[in-house]
TIVOBA-81136 format. One record per residue (C-alpha): x, y, z; residue number from 1. Coordinates in Angstrom, 1 decimal. Layout:
REM TIVOBA-81136
{x->X | y->Y | z->Z | balum->NUM};
...
***
This chain:
REM TIVOBA-81136
{x->55.3 | y->-40.8 | z->45.8 | balum->1};
{x->55.1 | y->-44.1 | z->43.8 | balum->2};
{x->52.1 | y->-45.5 | z->42.4 | balum->3};
{x->52.8 | y->-49.2 | z->42.5 | balum->4};
{x->51.4 | y->-52.1 | z->44.5 | balum->5};
{x->51.8 | y->-50.2 | z->47.7 | balum->6};
{x->51.3 | y->-46.6 | z->46.6 | balum->7};
{x->48.1 | y->-46.9 | z->44.4 | balum->8};
{x->46.1 | y->-49.0 | z->47.0 | balum->9};
{x->47.1 | y->-46.5 | z->49.7 | balum->10};
{x->46.2 | y->-43.4 | z->47.7 | balum->11};
{x->42.7 | y->-45.1 | z->47.0 | balum->12};
{x->42.0 | y->-45.9 | z->50.5 | balum->13};
{x->42.6 | y->-42.2 | z->51.5 | balum->14};
{x->40.7 | y->-40.8 | z->48.5 | balum->15};
{x->37.7 | y->-43.1 | z->49.5 | balum->16};
{x->37.8 | y->-41.5 | z->52.8 | balum->17};
{x->37.4 | y->-38.0 | z->51.6 | balum->18};
{x->41.1 | y->-36.9 | z->51.4 | balum->19};
{x->42.3 | y->-35.0 | z->48.4 | balum->20};
{x->44.9 | y->-37.4 | z->47.2 | balum->21};
{x->47.8 | y->-36.6 | z->44.5 | balum->22};
{x->49.6 | y->-39.7 | z->43.0 | balum->23};
{x->53.2 | y->-38.7 | z->41.8 | balum->24};
{x->55.1 | y->-41.2 | z->39.7 | balum->25};
{x->57.6 | y->-40.6 | z->37.0 | balum->26};
{x->55.9 | y->-43.4 | z->34.8 | balum->27};
{x->53.6 | y->-41.6 | z->32.4 | balum->28};
{x->51.8 | y->-44.9 | z->31.6 | balum->29};
{x->50.6 | y->-45.1 | z->35.3 | balum->30};
{x->49.4 | y->-41.6 | z->35.0 | balum->31};
{x->47.5 | y->-42.1 | z->31.9 | balum->32};
{x->46.1 | y->-45.3 | z->33.2 | balum->33};
{x->44.7 | y->-43.7 | z->36.2 | balum->34};
{x->43.0 | y->-40.8 | z->34.3 | balum->35};
{x->41.6 | y->-43.6 | z->31.8 | balum->36};
{x->40.4 | y->-45.5 | z->35.1 | balum->37};
{x->42.4 | y->-48.6 | z->33.8 | balum->38};
{x->43.7 | y->-50.5 | z->36.8 | balum->39};
{x->47.1 | y->-52.2 | z->36.4 | balum->40};
{x->46.9 | y->-54.0 | z->39.7 | balum->41};
{x->44.8 | y->-57.0 | z->40.1 | balum->42};
{x->43.6 | y->-56.1 | z->43.5 | balum->43};
{x->42.2 | y->-52.6 | z->42.2 | balum->44};
{x->39.1 | y->-52.3 | z->40.4 | balum->45};
{x->38.8 | y->-49.9 | z->37.5 | balum->46};
{x->35.5 | y->-48.6 | z->38.5 | balum->47};
{x->36.8 | y->-47.6 | z->42.0 | balum->48};
{x->39.4 | y->-45.6 | z->40.2 | balum->49};
{x->36.9 | y->-43.9 | z->37.9 | balum->50};
{x->34.5 | y->-43.1 | z->40.9 | balum->51};
{x->37.3 | y->-41.3 | z->42.9 | balum->52};
{x->38.8 | y->-39.4 | z->40.0 | balum->53};
{x->35.4 | y->-38.2 | z->38.8 | balum->54};
{x->34.7 | y->-37.0 | z->42.3 | balum->55};
{x->37.8 | y->-35.2 | z->42.3 | balum->56};
{x->39.6 | y->-37.0 | z->45.3 | balum->57};
{x->42.1 | y->-38.6 | z->43.4 | balum->58};
{x->44.6 | y->-37.0 | z->40.7 | balum->59};
{x->47.8 | y->-38.0 | z->39.4 | balum->60};
{x->50.9 | y->-36.3 | z->37.9 | balum->61};
{x->54.6 | y->-36.8 | z->36.9 | balum->62};
{x->55.2 | y->-33.3 | z->38.1 | balum->63};
{x->57.0 | y->-33.5 | z->41.6 | balum->64};
{x->56.4 | y->-29.7 | z->42.1 | balum->65};
{x->53.0 | y->-30.7 | z->43.2 | balum->66};
{x->54.7 | y->-31.5 | z->46.4 | balum->67};
{x->54.6 | y->-27.8 | z->47.3 | balum->68};
{x->50.9 | y->-27.9 | z->48.0 | balum->69};
{x->50.8 | y->-31.3 | z->50.0 | balum->70};
{x->50.5 | y->-31.6 | z->53.8 | balum->71};
{x->51.4 | y->-35.5 | z->54.1 | balum->72};
{x->53.8 | y->-37.2 | z->51.8 | balum->73};
{x->54.0 | y->-41.0 | z->51.7 | balum->74};
{x->57.3 | y->-42.4 | z->50.1 | balum->75};
{x->56.2 | y->-45.8 | z->48.5 | balum->76};
{x->59.2 | y->-46.4 | z->46.1 | balum->77};
{x->60.8 | y->-49.7 | z->45.3 | balum->78};
{x->63.7 | y->-51.1 | z->47.5 | balum->79};
{x->65.3 | y->-53.8 | z->45.4 | balum->80};
{x->68.7 | y->-55.3 | z->46.0 | balum->81};
{x->71.6 | y->-55.4 | z->43.6 | balum->82};
{x->73.2 | y->-58.2 | z->41.9 | balum->83};
{x->75.4 | y->-58.8 | z->44.8 | balum->84};
{x->72.2 | y->-59.0 | z->47.0 | balum->85};
{x->73.2 | y->-55.7 | z->48.7 | balum->86};
{x->70.2 | y->-53.3 | z->49.5 | balum->87};
{x->69.3 | y->-50.6 | z->46.9 | balum->88};
{x->67.8 | y->-47.6 | z->48.6 | balum->89};
{x->68.4 | y->-45.2 | z->45.7 | balum->90};
{x->64.9 | y->-44.8 | z->45.1 | balum->91};
{x->64.2 | y->-43.6 | z->48.8 | balum->92};
{x->67.3 | y->-41.2 | z->48.5 | balum->93};
{x->66.0 | y->-39.6 | z->45.3 | balum->94};
{x->62.4 | y->-39.2 | z->46.7 | balum->95};
{x->64.0 | y->-37.7 | z->49.8 | balum->96};
{x->66.0 | y->-35.3 | z->47.6 | balum->97};
{x->62.9 | y->-34.4 | z->45.6 | balum->98};
{x->61.0 | y->-33.7 | z->48.7 | balum->99};
{x->63.9 | y->-31.1 | z->50.0 | balum->100};
{x->63.4 | y->-29.1 | z->46.9 | balum->101};
{x->59.5 | y->-28.7 | z->47.3 | balum->102};
{x->59.4 | y->-29.1 | z->51.3 | balum->103};
{x->57.0 | y->-26.6 | z->53.1 | balum->104};
{x->56.7 | y->-26.1 | z->56.9 | balum->105};
{x->54.5 | y->-28.7 | z->58.8 | balum->106};
{x->54.6 | y->-31.3 | z->56.5 | balum->107};
{x->54.5 | y->-35.1 | z->57.6 | balum->108};
{x->56.6 | y->-37.4 | z->55.6 | balum->109};
{x->55.8 | y->-41.2 | z->56.1 | balum->110};
{x->58.2 | y->-43.9 | z->54.7 | balum->111};
{x->56.2 | y->-47.0 | z->53.7 | balum->112};
{x->58.9 | y->-48.8 | z->51.7 | balum->113};
{x->60.6 | y->-52.0 | z->53.3 | balum->114};
{x->64.1 | y->-51.3 | z->54.1 | balum->115};
{x->66.8 | y->-52.1 | z->56.8 | balum->116};
{x->66.6 | y->-50.7 | z->60.4 | balum->117};
{x->68.1 | y->-47.2 | z->60.5 | balum->118};
{x->67.2 | y->-45.9 | z->57.0 | balum->119};
{x->64.6 | y->-43.5 | z->58.2 | balum->120};
{x->66.8 | y->-41.7 | z->60.7 | balum->121};
{x->70.3 | y->-42.4 | z->58.9 | balum->122};
{x->69.4 | y->-42.0 | z->55.4 | balum->123};
{x->66.1 | y->-39.9 | z->54.9 | balum->124};
{x->66.3 | y->-37.5 | z->58.0 | balum->125};
{x->69.8 | y->-36.1 | z->57.1 | balum->126};
{x->68.6 | y->-35.3 | z->53.5 | balum->127};
{x->65.3 | y->-33.7 | z->54.6 | balum->128};
{x->67.2 | y->-31.7 | z->57.1 | balum->129};
{x->69.9 | y->-30.6 | z->54.6 | balum->130};
{x->67.4 | y->-27.9 | z->53.3 | balum->131};
{x->67.5 | y->-26.1 | z->56.7 | balum->132};
{x->64.3 | y->-27.2 | z->58.1 | balum->133};
{x->64.4 | y->-29.2 | z->61.4 | balum->134};
{x->62.5 | y->-32.4 | z->62.2 | balum->135};
{x->60.1 | y->-32.2 | z->65.0 | balum->136};
{x->59.9 | y->-28.5 | z->64.5 | balum->137};
{x->59.5 | y->-27.7 | z->60.9 | balum->138};
{x->58.4 | y->-31.3 | z->59.7 | balum->139};
{x->57.6 | y->-34.8 | z->61.1 | balum->140};
{x->58.8 | y->-37.9 | z->60.0 | balum->141};
{x->57.5 | y->-41.3 | z->60.3 | balum->142};
{x->58.2 | y->-45.0 | z->59.2 | balum->143};
{x->55.0 | y->-47.2 | z->58.7 | balum->144};
{x->55.9 | y->-50.4 | z->56.9 | balum->145};
{x->53.5 | y->-51.5 | z->54.1 | balum->146};
{x->51.6 | y->-54.7 | z->54.6 | balum->147};
{x->50.0 | y->-55.2 | z->51.3 | balum->148};
{x->49.4 | y->-58.9 | z->50.3 | balum->149};
{x->48.5 | y->-59.1 | z->46.6 | balum->150};
{x->45.7 | y->-61.3 | z->46.0 | balum->151};
{x->44.5 | y->-61.4 | z->49.7 | balum->152};
{x->40.7 | y->-60.6 | z->49.5 | balum->153};
{x->40.2 | y->-60.8 | z->53.4 | balum->154};
{x->42.9 | y->-58.6 | z->54.6 | balum->155};
{x->43.0 | y->-55.1 | z->52.9 | balum->156};
{x->44.5 | y->-51.8 | z->54.0 | balum->157};
{x->41.3 | y->-51.0 | z->55.8 | balum->158};
{x->41.5 | y->-54.0 | z->58.1 | balum->159};
{x->45.1 | y->-54.8 | z->58.5 | balum->160};
{x->46.7 | y->-53.5 | z->61.7 | balum->161};
{x->49.2 | y->-50.7 | z->61.1 | balum->162};
{x->52.6 | y->-50.3 | z->62.7 | balum->163};
{x->53.6 | y->-46.7 | z->63.2 | balum->164};
{x->57.0 | y->-45.5 | z->64.5 | balum->165};
{x->57.9 | y->-41.7 | z->64.5 | balum->166};
{x->61.3 | y->-39.9 | z->65.0 | balum->167};
{x->59.3 | y->-38.3 | z->68.0 | balum->168};
{x->56.2 | y->-38.5 | z->70.1 | balum->169};
{x->54.6 | y->-36.0 | z->68.0 | balum->170};
{x->55.1 | y->-37.6 | z->64.8 | balum->171};
{x->54.0 | y->-40.8 | z->66.0 | balum->172};
{x->50.9 | y->-39.1 | z->67.5 | balum->173};
{x->49.9 | y->-37.3 | z->64.3 | balum->174};
{x->50.6 | y->-40.3 | z->62.1 | balum->175};
{x->48.4 | y->-42.4 | z->64.4 | balum->176};
{x->45.5 | y->-39.8 | z->64.0 | balum->177};
{x->46.0 | y->-39.9 | z->60.3 | balum->178};
{x->46.0 | y->-43.6 | z->59.8 | balum->179};
{x->43.0 | y->-43.8 | z->62.0 | balum->180};
{x->40.9 | y->-41.8 | z->59.4 | balum->181};
{x->41.3 | y->-45.0 | z->57.2 | balum->182};
{x->41.9 | y->-47.8 | z->59.6 | balum->183};
{x->40.1 | y->-48.5 | z->62.9 | balum->184};
{x->42.1 | y->-46.9 | z->65.6 | balum->185};
{x->42.4 | y->-50.2 | z->67.6 | balum->186};
{x->44.2 | y->-51.5 | z->64.6 | balum->187};
{x->47.0 | y->-48.9 | z->64.8 | balum->188};
{x->49.8 | y->-50.2 | z->66.7 | balum->189};
{x->52.5 | y->-47.5 | z->67.8 | balum->190};
{x->56.2 | y->-48.3 | z->68.5 | balum->191};
{x->58.8 | y->-46.4 | z->70.3 | balum->192};
{x->60.9 | y->-45.7 | z->67.2 | balum->193};
{x->61.5 | y->-46.0 | z->63.5 | balum->194};
{x->64.0 | y->-48.7 | z->63.9 | balum->195};
{x->61.3 | y->-50.8 | z->65.9 | balum->196};
{x->59.0 | y->-50.3 | z->63.0 | balum->197};
{x->61.7 | y->-51.1 | z->60.4 | balum->198};
{x->62.7 | y->-54.3 | z->62.1 | balum->199};
{x->59.1 | y->-55.2 | z->62.5 | balum->200};
{x->58.6 | y->-55.4 | z->58.9 | balum->201};
{x->61.7 | y->-57.6 | z->58.4 | balum->202};
{x->60.7 | y->-60.0 | z->61.1 | balum->203};
{x->57.5 | y->-60.6 | z->59.6 | balum->204};
{x->59.0 | y->-61.5 | z->56.2 | balum->205};
{x->61.9 | y->-63.4 | z->57.6 | balum->206};
{x->59.7 | y->-65.3 | z->59.6 | balum->207};
{x->58.0 | y->-66.6 | z->56.5 | balum->208};
{x->61.4 | y->-67.0 | z->54.6 | balum->209};
{x->62.8 | y->-69.2 | z->57.3 | balum->210};
{x->59.8 | y->-71.5 | z->57.6 | balum->211};
{x->59.3 | y->-71.9 | z->53.8 | balum->212};
{x->63.0 | y->-72.8 | z->53.8 | balum->213};
{x->62.5 | y->-75.4 | z->56.3 | balum->214};
{x->59.6 | y->-77.1 | z->54.6 | balum->215};
{x->61.7 | y->-76.7 | z->51.1 | balum->216};
{x->64.6 | y->-78.5 | z->52.6 | balum->217};
{x->62.4 | y->-81.3 | z->54.1 | balum->218};
{x->60.9 | y->-81.6 | z->50.6 | balum->219};
{x->64.3 | y->-82.6 | z->49.4 | balum->220};
{x->64.8 | y->-85.1 | z->52.1 | balum->221};
{x->61.3 | y->-86.6 | z->51.6 | balum->222};
{x->61.9 | y->-87.0 | z->47.9 | balum->223};
{x->64.9 | y->-89.1 | z->48.6 | balum->224};
{x->63.0 | y->-91.2 | z->51.2 | balum->225};
{x->60.0 | y->-91.7 | z->48.9 | balum->226};
{x->57.7 | y->-89.8 | z->51.4 | balum->227};
{x->54.8 | y->-87.5 | z->50.0 | balum->228};
{x->55.7 | y->-84.3 | z->51.8 | balum->229};
{x->52.1 | y->-83.0 | z->51.0 | balum->230};
{x->50.4 | y->-85.7 | z->52.9 | balum->231};
{x->52.9 | y->-85.1 | z->55.8 | balum->232};
{x->52.1 | y->-81.5 | z->56.0 | balum->233};
{x->48.3 | y->-82.3 | z->55.9 | balum->234};
{x->48.7 | y->-84.8 | z->58.7 | balum->235};
{x->50.9 | y->-82.4 | z->60.9 | balum->236};
{x->48.1 | y->-79.8 | z->60.4 | balum->237};
{x->45.8 | y->-81.6 | z->62.3 | balum->238};
{x->47.6 | y->-80.6 | z->65.3 | balum->239};
{x->45.5 | y->-77.8 | z->66.8 | balum->240};
{x->48.4 | y->-76.1 | z->68.7 | balum->241};
{x->52.2 | y->-75.5 | z->68.3 | balum->242};
{x->52.1 | y->-76.2 | z->64.4 | balum->243};
{x->51.7 | y->-73.7 | z->61.6 | balum->244};
{x->51.6 | y->-75.2 | z->57.9 | balum->245};
{x->54.0 | y->-74.0 | z->55.4 | balum->246};
{x->54.2 | y->-75.4 | z->51.8 | balum->247};
{x->57.0 | y->-76.1 | z->49.3 | balum->248};
{x->56.8 | y->-74.7 | z->45.9 | balum->249};
{x->59.1 | y->-73.5 | z->42.9 | balum->250};
{x->60.5 | y->-70.8 | z->45.1 | balum->251};
{x->59.6 | y->-67.7 | z->46.7 | balum->252};
{x->58.5 | y->-64.5 | z->44.8 | balum->253};
{x->57.1 | y->-61.0 | z->45.2 | balum->254};
{x->59.0 | y->-58.0 | z->46.6 | balum->255};
{x->59.1 | y->-59.0 | z->50.3 | balum->256};
{x->60.2 | y->-62.6 | z->51.0 | balum->257};
{x->63.1 | y->-62.9 | z->48.5 | balum->258};
{x->64.4 | y->-59.4 | z->49.2 | balum->259};
{x->63.9 | y->-58.4 | z->52.9 | balum->260};
{x->66.2 | y->-61.1 | z->54.4 | balum->261};
{x->69.1 | y->-59.4 | z->52.4 | balum->262};
{x->68.5 | y->-56.1 | z->53.8 | balum->263};
{x->68.8 | y->-57.3 | z->57.4 | balum->264};
{x->71.9 | y->-59.5 | z->57.0 | balum->265};
{x->73.5 | y->-56.7 | z->55.1 | balum->266};
{x->72.9 | y->-54.3 | z->57.9 | balum->267};
{x->73.8 | y->-56.9 | z->60.4 | balum->268};
{x->77.5 | y->-57.0 | z->59.1 | balum->269};
{x->77.8 | y->-53.2 | z->60.2 | balum->270};
{x->77.5 | y->-54.6 | z->63.8 | balum->271};
{x->80.0 | y->-57.6 | z->63.2 | balum->272};
{x->77.1 | y->-59.8 | z->63.2 | balum->273};
{x->76.6 | y->-62.5 | z->60.6 | balum->274};
{x->73.1 | y->-64.1 | z->60.2 | balum->275};
{x->73.8 | y->-67.3 | z->59.0 | balum->276};
{x->70.3 | y->-68.8 | z->59.7 | balum->277};
{x->68.7 | y->-66.0 | z->57.6 | balum->278};
{x->71.1 | y->-66.3 | z->54.8 | balum->279};
{x->70.8 | y->-70.3 | z->54.7 | balum->280};
{x->67.0 | y->-69.9 | z->54.6 | balum->281};
{x->67.5 | y->-67.5 | z->51.6 | balum->282};
{x->69.8 | y->-70.0 | z->50.0 | balum->283};
{x->67.6 | y->-72.8 | z->50.1 | balum->284};
{x->64.7 | y->-70.9 | z->48.9 | balum->285};
{x->66.8 | y->-69.6 | z->45.9 | balum->286};
{x->67.6 | y->-73.3 | z->45.0 | balum->287};
{x->64.2 | y->-74.1 | z->44.4 | balum->288};
{x->63.8 | y->-73.4 | z->40.8 | balum->289};
{x->66.7 | y->-75.5 | z->40.0 | balum->290};
{x->65.3 | y->-78.4 | z->41.9 | balum->291};
{x->61.9 | y->-78.1 | z->40.0 | balum->292};
{x->64.0 | y->-78.3 | z->36.6 | balum->293};
{x->65.7 | y->-81.1 | z->38.0 | balum->294};
{x->62.5 | y->-83.0 | z->38.7 | balum->295};
{x->61.2 | y->-82.0 | z->35.1 | balum->296};
{x->64.6 | y->-83.3 | z->33.7 | balum->297};
{x->64.3 | y->-86.6 | z->35.8 | balum->298};
{x->60.4 | y->-87.0 | z->34.6 | balum->299};
{x->61.2 | y->-86.6 | z->31.1 | balum->300};
{x->63.9 | y->-89.0 | z->31.3 | balum->301};
{x->61.8 | y->-91.5 | z->32.5 | balum->302};
{x->59.5 | y->-90.9 | z->29.6 | balum->303};
{x->62.7 | y->-91.5 | z->27.2 | balum->304};
{x->62.9 | y->-87.9 | z->26.5 | balum->305};
{x->65.7 | y->-85.4 | z->26.8 | balum->306};
{x->65.0 | y->-81.9 | z->28.3 | balum->307};
{x->66.9 | y->-80.4 | z->25.3 | balum->308};
{x->64.4 | y->-79.8 | z->22.9 | balum->309};
{x->61.4 | y->-80.9 | z->25.1 | balum->310};
{x->58.3 | y->-79.0 | z->24.5 | balum->311};
{x->57.2 | y->-77.5 | z->27.9 | balum->312};
{x->54.2 | y->-75.6 | z->29.0 | balum->313};
{x->54.6 | y->-73.5 | z->32.1 | balum->314};
{x->51.2 | y->-73.1 | z->33.8 | balum->315};
{x->51.4 | y->-69.6 | z->35.6 | balum->316};
{x->54.3 | y->-66.9 | z->35.5 | balum->317};
{x->52.9 | y->-64.6 | z->38.5 | balum->318};
{x->54.5 | y->-64.9 | z->42.0 | balum->319};
{x->51.4 | y->-66.2 | z->43.6 | balum->320};
{x->47.9 | y->-67.3 | z->42.7 | balum->321};
{x->45.3 | y->-65.2 | z->41.2 | balum->322};
{x->47.2 | y->-61.8 | z->40.8 | balum->323};
{x->49.1 | y->-60.1 | z->37.7 | balum->324};
{x->52.4 | y->-59.5 | z->39.5 | balum->325};
{x->55.5 | y->-61.4 | z->38.2 | balum->326};
{x->57.9 | y->-59.5 | z->40.3 | balum->327};
{x->60.9 | y->-62.0 | z->41.1 | balum->328};
{x->58.6 | y->-64.7 | z->40.3 | balum->329};
{x->59.9 | y->-68.2 | z->40.9 | balum->330};
{x->58.0 | y->-69.3 | z->38.0 | balum->331};
{x->60.1 | y->-67.1 | z->35.5 | balum->332};
{x->63.4 | y->-68.4 | z->37.1 | balum->333};
{x->62.2 | y->-71.9 | z->36.4 | balum->334};
{x->61.5 | y->-70.9 | z->32.8 | balum->335};
{x->64.8 | y->-69.3 | z->32.5 | balum->336};
{x->66.4 | y->-72.3 | z->33.7 | balum->337};
{x->64.6 | y->-74.4 | z->31.1 | balum->338};
{x->65.8 | y->-72.0 | z->28.4 | balum->339};
{x->69.4 | y->-72.7 | z->29.4 | balum->340};
{x->68.9 | y->-76.4 | z->28.9 | balum->341};
{x->67.3 | y->-75.6 | z->25.4 | balum->342};
{x->64.0 | y->-76.8 | z->26.0 | balum->343};
{x->61.2 | y->-75.3 | z->24.0 | balum->344};
{x->59.1 | y->-73.5 | z->26.6 | balum->345};
{x->55.5 | y->-71.8 | z->26.5 | balum->346};
{x->53.5 | y->-70.4 | z->29.2 | balum->347};
{x->49.8 | y->-69.8 | z->29.9 | balum->348};
{x->48.7 | y->-67.4 | z->32.6 | balum->349};
{x->45.3 | y->-65.6 | z->32.5 | balum->350};
{x->46.4 | y->-62.8 | z->34.4 | balum->351};
{x->49.8 | y->-62.0 | z->32.6 | balum->352};
{x->49.7 | y->-61.6 | z->28.8 | balum->353};
{x->53.3 | y->-61.2 | z->28.3 | balum->354};
{x->56.6 | y->-61.2 | z->30.2 | balum->355};
{x->60.1 | y->-60.0 | z->29.0 | balum->356};
{x->61.8 | y->-57.3 | z->27.1 | balum->357};
{x->59.0 | y->-55.1 | z->25.5 | balum->358};
{x->56.3 | y->-56.8 | z->27.6 | balum->359};
{x->53.0 | y->-55.2 | z->28.3 | balum->360};
{x->52.6 | y->-52.5 | z->30.7 | balum->361};
{x->53.9 | y->-53.1 | z->34.3 | balum->362};
{x->55.5 | y->-56.8 | z->33.6 | balum->363};
{x->58.7 | y->-57.8 | z->34.6 | balum->364};
{x->61.8 | y->-58.1 | z->32.3 | balum->365};
{x->63.4 | y->-61.2 | z->32.0 | balum->366};
{x->66.4 | y->-62.4 | z->30.3 | balum->367};
{x->65.0 | y->-64.7 | z->28.0 | balum->368};
{x->63.4 | y->-62.2 | z->25.7 | balum->369};
{x->59.6 | y->-61.6 | z->25.4 | balum->370};
{x->57.2 | y->-64.5 | z->25.4 | balum->371};
{x->53.4 | y->-64.5 | z->25.4 | balum->372};
{x->50.7 | y->-66.3 | z->27.1 | balum->373};
{x->49.6 | y->-69.3 | z->25.0 | balum->374};
{x->45.9 | y->-70.4 | z->24.9 | balum->375};
{x->45.4 | y->-73.9 | z->25.9 | balum->376};
{x->43.2 | y->-76.6 | z->24.2 | balum->377};
{x->43.0 | y->-80.2 | z->24.4 | balum->378};
{x->44.8 | y->-80.7 | z->21.2 | balum->379};
{x->47.5 | y->-78.2 | z->22.2 | balum->380};
{x->48.2 | y->-79.9 | z->25.6 | balum->381};
{x->48.7 | y->-83.2 | z->23.9 | balum->382};
{x->51.6 | y->-81.7 | z->21.9 | balum->383};
{x->53.5 | y->-80.9 | z->25.0 | balum->384};
{x->56.1 | y->-83.3 | z->26.4 | balum->385};
{x->55.7 | y->-81.8 | z->29.8 | balum->386};
{x->53.2 | y->-79.5 | z->31.6 | balum->387};
{x->54.6 | y->-77.8 | z->34.6 | balum->388};
{x->52.0 | y->-76.2 | z->37.0 | balum->389};
{x->54.1 | y->-73.3 | z->38.7 | balum->390};
{x->51.0 | y->-71.3 | z->40.1 | balum->391};
{x->47.7 | y->-72.5 | z->41.4 | balum->392};
{x->45.4 | y->-69.9 | z->39.7 | balum->393};
{x->42.0 | y->-70.6 | z->40.4 | balum->394};
{x->41.2 | y->-69.8 | z->36.8 | balum->395};
{x->43.3 | y->-73.3 | z->35.9 | balum->396};
{x->41.0 | y->-76.1 | z->35.1 | balum->397};
{x->43.3 | y->-78.7 | z->36.6 | balum->398};
{x->41.3 | y->-81.9 | z->35.8 | balum->399};
{x->41.2 | y->-80.8 | z->32.1 | balum->400};
{x->44.9 | y->-80.2 | z->32.1 | balum->401};
{x->45.5 | y->-83.5 | z->33.7 | balum->402};
{x->43.4 | y->-85.4 | z->31.4 | balum->403};
{x->44.9 | y->-84.0 | z->28.3 | balum->404};
{x->48.7 | y->-84.0 | z->29.4 | balum->405};
{x->51.2 | y->-86.8 | z->28.8 | balum->406};
{x->53.4 | y->-85.8 | z->31.7 | balum->407};
{x->52.4 | y->-83.2 | z->34.5 | balum->408};
{x->54.9 | y->-81.9 | z->37.1 | balum->409};
{x->53.0 | y->-80.3 | z->39.8 | balum->410};
{x->54.7 | y->-78.0 | z->42.3 | balum->411};
{x->51.6 | y->-76.7 | z->44.1 | balum->412};
{x->49.9 | y->-80.2 | z->44.9 | balum->413};
{x->46.7 | y->-79.1 | z->42.9 | balum->414};
{x->46.5 | y->-82.4 | z->41.3 | balum->415};
{x->45.8 | y->-84.4 | z->44.4 | balum->416};
{x->43.2 | y->-86.7 | z->44.1 | balum->417};
{x->43.2 | y->-86.5 | z->40.2 | balum->418};
{x->44.2 | y->-89.7 | z->38.3 | balum->419};
{x->46.1 | y->-89.0 | z->35.0 | balum->420};
{x->45.0 | y->-90.5 | z->31.8 | balum->421};
{x->46.0 | y->-93.9 | z->30.7 | balum->422};
{x->49.7 | y->-93.9 | z->30.0 | balum->423};
{x->50.2 | y->-90.5 | z->31.5 | balum->424};
{x->51.9 | y->-89.5 | z->34.7 | balum->425};
{x->51.9 | y->-87.0 | z->37.4 | balum->426};
{x->55.0 | y->-86.0 | z->39.4 | balum->427};
{x->55.1 | y->-83.9 | z->42.3 | balum->428};
{x->57.9 | y->-81.8 | z->44.0 | balum->429};
***
């Protein structure tokens, strides 16, 4: 249930292993794309979809009555937060209510959507049992957090360890047997409860959030002290123990790191506990887009140019390199802040053709209207007052960009070792 960045790769992996898989999603465009063998996720090859669809292992539909013929149901729906940074588990609730209408005995339901500890047993379980069937007797329920890392060609579903926590021992055992059909059994990690599994996923992402926030805050300090934070990180990385490098940037994006900390901090308040450390990290990371805009404004000012009316080219709008996913992208937040300051902003991203209202299939909606990726030439680059590198896509020809730009603001340290043209400048965060 859900054919997005979690559901589609999972469906394909099980189909490859010989399972008959049905993908269910209310978005008719996704269903059409699958039957047309058109991948809308950069990690998925269209040819792979074509092969398993033609072999009959994968089908897709918007009709949820298909659940009546299903033995195992994966819930892979979005879990965003509200404007007030509170968890939105409405998609999980809707999915659970839909399952109840079509539930048959001996089904196994597996929730993969990231959520706060307690969701599986406090939210999903009561809904599933509301139809009269009992968990552990009539059906089985498991939480197994997704670990999809968009753009990662080394670790995929097949070789990434899978954490499993069931509502009872039988559910855990059956889920382990299931996942072992597509993942090596030694990579399947069982835990004692759904709450442990739910908390595990949050710990993984909060660990990253906190450490990224630390390096972002040190970036602020290093800037004031006139110290190159990138050189500091490189030097510290020479230590073979007790150090793990994290890097600054325009902010954090995607579904996990910007969202998950709020799920735990919200749940913590139920126990009269306030996760100040976690919330502070999230606050620092959220401040990075504005910090980048301030660096752009300062750099323009030094060139005798106001940010208002300045022509600015943003390189990249995806939330990380080499993917076509712009969910919660910090690059978009930078662009929006620039719009607010009345800069004239364009962008280039080889993976995302347009963003904003009415944009192409599966792109995010942004408040600044629809903008389209601009092609870049040497002549065009010279027309911009500032080129800001927000994503380090491999497709970007950085030496070419630097050579033909008046001013480059680099948020990813990709210009290291490259000298600007005469009279031009490079500014790093």
